[in-house]
C-alpha positions as CSV (number, residue, x, y, z in Angstrom):
1,S,102.8,-142.9,-8.7
2,G,100.6,-140.1,-9.9
3,L,97.5,-142.2,-9.6
4,E,94.3,-140.9,-7.9
5,R,93.0,-142.8,-4.8
6,I,89.2,-142.9,-4.7
7,T,87.5,-142.9,-1.3
8,A,84.9,-145.6,-1.1
9,A,81.5,-145.6,0.7
10,R,81.0,-148.8,2.7
11,W,77.5,-150.4,2.0
12,N,78.1,-153.2,4.4
13,E,81.1,-155.1,5.9
14,R,82.0,-156.7,2.5
15,T,80.7,-154.2,-0.1
16,L,82.5,-150.9,-1.1
17,A,81.3,-148.4,-3.7
18,F,83.8,-146.1,-5.4
19,P,82.3,-143.0,-7.0
20,I,84.0,-142.0,-10.2
21,S,83.2,-139.9,-13.2
22,G,84.6,-139.6,-16.7
23,R,84.1,-138.0,-20.1
24,D,83.8,-139.6,-23.5
25,D,85.9,-138.4,-26.5
26,A,83.3,-135.6,-27.2
27,G,83.5,-134.3,-23.6
28,R,80.1,-135.6,-22.5
29,R,80.1,-136.7,-18.8
30,A,78.9,-139.8,-16.9
31,S,79.2,-140.7,-13.3
32,F,79.4,-144.2,-11.8
33,D,79.6,-146.2,-8.6
34,V,82.2,-149.1,-8.9
35,V,80.9,-151.6,-6.5
36,V,83.5,-154.1,-5.3
37,L,83.5,-156.9,-2.7
38,T,86.3,-156.9,-0.2
39,K,89.3,-159.1,-1.0
40,D,87.9,-162.0,1.1
41,Y,85.6,-162.6,-1.9
42,G,86.7,-163.6,-5.4
43,W,86.5,-166.0,-8.3
44,V,88.0,-169.4,-7.7
45,K,91.1,-169.5,-9.8
46,G,90.4,-171.1,-13.2
47,S,86.6,-171.0,-12.8
48,E,84.0,-169.0,-14.4
49,T,81.1,-170.4,-12.3
50,E,82.5,-170.7,-8.7
51,F,83.0,-167.9,-6.3
52,E,84.7,-168.1,-2.9
53,R,85.1,-166.4,0.4
54,G,88.5,-167.1,1.7
55,D,89.0,-170.8,0.9
56,R,85.2,-171.6,1.2
57,R,83.3,-172.0,-2.1
58,L,80.0,-170.3,-2.1
59,R,76.7,-172.1,-2.8
60,R,73.8,-170.3,-4.6
61,E,72.2,-169.6,-1.2
62,D,75.5,-167.9,-0.1
63,I,75.5,-165.8,-3.2
64,E,71.9,-164.7,-2.5
65,H,72.6,-163.8,1.2
66,E,76.2,-162.6,1.3
67,I,76.8,-161.0,-2.1
68,L,73.3,-160.0,-3.1
69,A,72.6,-158.7,0.4
70,P,69.9,-156.1,1.0
71,Q,72.6,-153.3,1.1
72,L,73.8,-154.2,-2.4
73,R,70.3,-154.3,-3.7
74,D,69.5,-151.0,-2.1
75,G,72.7,-149.4,-3.4
76,L,72.0,-150.5,-6.9
77,R,68.4,-149.3,-6.8
78,G,68.0,-146.1,-8.8
79,A,70.9,-146.8,-11.2
80,R,70.3,-145.8,-14.8
81,A,72.1,-148.9,-15.9
82,L,74.3,-151.6,-14.5
83,I,77.5,-153.1,-15.9
84,A,78.7,-156.5,-14.7
85,V,82.5,-156.7,-14.9
86,G,84.5,-159.9,-15.6
87,L,88.3,-160.2,-15.4
88,A,90.9,-162.8,-14.9
89,S,94.3,-162.9,-13.1
90,Q,97.7,-163.1,-14.8
91,E,98.0,-166.9,-14.9
92,G,97.1,-168.9,-17.9
93,D,96.8,-168.4,-21.7
94,L,95.8,-164.9,-22.8
95,E,93.0,-166.0,-25.2
96,R,91.5,-168.5,-22.6
97,E,91.6,-165.9,-19.8
98,I,89.9,-163.2,-22.0
99,Q,87.2,-165.8,-22.7
100,R,87.0,-166.5,-18.9
101,G,86.6,-162.8,-18.2
102,G,83.6,-162.7,-20.5
103,L,82.0,-165.7,-18.9
104,R,82.5,-164.2,-15.4
105,A,80.9,-160.9,-16.5
106,K,77.9,-162.9,-17.8
107,R,77.7,-164.9,-14.6
108,I,77.6,-161.7,-12.5
109,A,75.0,-160.3,-14.8
110,D,72.9,-163.5,-14.2
111,W,73.2,-163.0,-10.5
112,I,72.3,-159.3,-10.3
113,Q,69.4,-159.4,-12.8
114,S,67.3,-161.2,-10.2
115,A,68.3,-158.7,-7.5
116,V,67.3,-155.4,-9.3
117,D,64.4,-153.9,-11.0
118,P,63.9,-155.7,-14.4
119,T,63.7,-152.3,-16.2
120,I,67.3,-151.4,-15.4
121,P,69.4,-152.2,-18.5
122,I,72.4,-154.5,-17.8
123,S,75.6,-154.7,-19.8
124,T,78.8,-156.8,-19.4
125,L,82.3,-155.5,-19.4
126,N,85.1,-158.0,-20.1
127,L,88.4,-156.6,-19.0
128,G,90.2,-159.8,-19.9
129,Q,93.5,-160.9,-18.3
130,Y,95.6,-158.9,-15.8
131,R,98.8,-158.2,-17.7
132,E,100.9,-155.8,-15.8
133,P,102.5,-157.4,-12.7
134,C,102.8,-154.9,-9.9
135,A,106.0,-154.9,-7.8
136,E,104.2,-153.2,-4.9
137,C,101.3,-155.7,-4.9
138,E,100.9,-159.0,-3.2
139,D,102.6,-161.4,-5.6
140,A,101.9,-164.8,-4.2
141,D,98.1,-164.3,-4.1
142,T,96.6,-163.0,-7.3
143,S,92.9,-163.1,-6.2
144,W,92.9,-159.3,-6.0
145,Q,93.2,-159.3,-9.8
146,R,89.8,-161.1,-10.2
147,P,87.3,-159.4,-7.8
148,F,83.5,-159.2,-8.0
149,I,82.6,-155.8,-9.6
150,V,79.3,-154.3,-10.6
151,I,79.2,-150.7,-11.9
152,A,76.1,-148.6,-11.4
153,V,75.7,-145.8,-14.0
154,R,74.4,-142.9,-11.9
155,S,74.1,-140.0,-14.3
156,V,74.9,-139.5,-17.9
157,D,74.8,-136.6,-20.3
158,A,72.6,-137.1,-23.4
159,G,74.5,-138.9,-26.2
160,T,77.4,-140.0,-24.0
161,N,79.4,-143.0,-25.2
162,I,79.3,-145.0,-21.9
163,G,82.3,-147.2,-22.8
164,E,84.5,-144.2,-23.5
165,A,83.4,-142.3,-20.3
166,L,83.8,-145.4,-18.2
167,R,87.3,-146.2,-19.5
168,N,88.3,-142.6,-18.8
169,A,86.8,-142.7,-15.3
170,M,88.5,-146.0,-14.4
171,S,92.0,-144.9,-15.7
172,D,94.8,-143.7,-13.5
173,K,93.2,-144.9,-10.2
174,A,95.4,-146.4,-7.5
175,N,92.7,-148.6,-5.9
176,L,90.5,-149.7,-8.9
177,P,91.2,-152.0,-11.8
178,S,92.7,-149.8,-14.5
179,P,91.7,-150.8,-18.1
180,D,95.4,-150.3,-19.0
181,R,96.4,-153.2,-16.7
182,Y,94.0,-155.7,-18.4
183,S,94.1,-157.1,-21.9
184,S,90.6,-156.1,-23.0
185,F,87.8,-153.6,-22.7
186,A,84.7,-155.2,-24.3
187,L,81.4,-153.6,-23.3
188,A,78.3,-155.5,-24.5
189,R,74.6,-155.5,-23.9
190,Y,73.5,-158.4,-21.6
191,S,70.7,-160.6,-22.8
192,R,68.5,-162.0,-20.0
């Protein structure tokens, strides 16, 4: 396929961190860790507030202990900035699913803000709706199209356009959500 496969570091049995780097249009560089929960975890289809493990919906305590586990908190420590990513699977109306992606990004930002140093800036990235069905992928279950993702900005050259560098870093990867497969790429500052 010509896509690059990124090797992940395992932070715990459910959390993987994919190190990537990219350049903005002016050639300035930034590096990131794309932190993803295993495919057992995902958004409940059609919800922007409920998260599940398998077919069990998680309560707030579950989010605190399973998702925001010490390994995730430790892994995000030292980030220059964090980006909470929201996305939606291929089902449903495009505009509604883009809106849902934004609400999911905000929800993740709400969760992680309490788990990290309050001086770390947080942004949201709405990727919108998955729009490119994949013949090689699991077609019956689309939960893999709407995972939990937080991106830690690890290093950045002065003056780098983070959005451009991140889009470049995420593109053409076999095992990460590619911006080209989703309907949006809207990066915004999160307000606590």
